[in-house]
C-alpha positions in Angstrom: 1.2 -8.3 -38.5 -0.1 -10.7 -35.4 1.5 -13.2 -33.9 -0.7 -16.9 -34.2 -0.4 -18.0 -30.5 -0.6 -21.8 -29.9 -3.3 -23.3 -27.5 -0.2 -24.8 -25.3 1.0 -21.0 -25.2 -2.1 -19.3 -23.8 -2.6 -21.6 -21.6 0.2 -20.6 -19.6 -0.6 -16.6 -20.1 -3.6 -17.7 -18.4 -1.1 -19.6 -15.5 0.9 -16.8 -15.5 -1.8 -14.2 -15.1 -3.3 -16.7 -12.7 0.4 -16.9 -10.1 0.8 -13.1 -10.4 -2.9 -12.2 -9.4 -2.0 -14.7 -6.1 1.2 -13.5 -5.4 -0.5 -10.3 -5.4 -3.3 -11.4 -2.7 -0.1 -12.7 -0.7 1.7 -9.3 -1.2 -1.0 -7.4 0.0 -2.2 -9.4 2.7 1.6 -9.3 4.1 2.1 -5.9 4.1 -1.5 -5.1 5.3 -0.3 -6.5 7.9 2.9 -6.4 9.4 1.3 -2.0 8.3 -1.2 -2.8 10.9 0.8 -4.9 13.2 2.1 -2.0 15.5 -1.2 0.1 15.5 -3.6 -2.8 16.9 -0.9 -3.6 20.0 -2.3 -0.6 21.2 -4.8 2.2 22.1 -4.3 3.9 18.4 -7.3 5.5 17.2 -8.3 4.5 12.7 -7.8 7.6 11.4 -8.4 8.1 6.7 -4.3 8.7 6.2 -4.2 4.9 7.2 -6.8 4.4 5.2 -4.6 6.5 2.8 -2.1 4.3 3.3 -4.2 1.1 3.0 -4.7 3.0 -0.3 -1.5 3.5 -1.4 -0.7 -0.1 -0.5 -3.1 -2.4 -3.0 -2.2 0.7 -5.8 1.3 -0.3 -5.3 0.7 -3.7 -5.9 -1.7 -3.5 -8.7 1.3 -1.4 -10.5 3.0 -4.2 -10.6 0.4 -6.6 -11.9 0.2 -4.3 -14.8 3.7 -4.1 -16.2 
């Protein structure tokens, strides 16, 4: 049996999802900046390992949204 939801409940759910995405976006930016800042202050060659690390940061945050 499916529960009927009100228009207000639907709008609240949409607003919450939007906020989660905004928080996720900001968290990703912060984590990438924190990861990259020490590397940019010196002569450092960017490697595939760095790309993998950055991808893990993004994946971690999307997993939080999906829960």
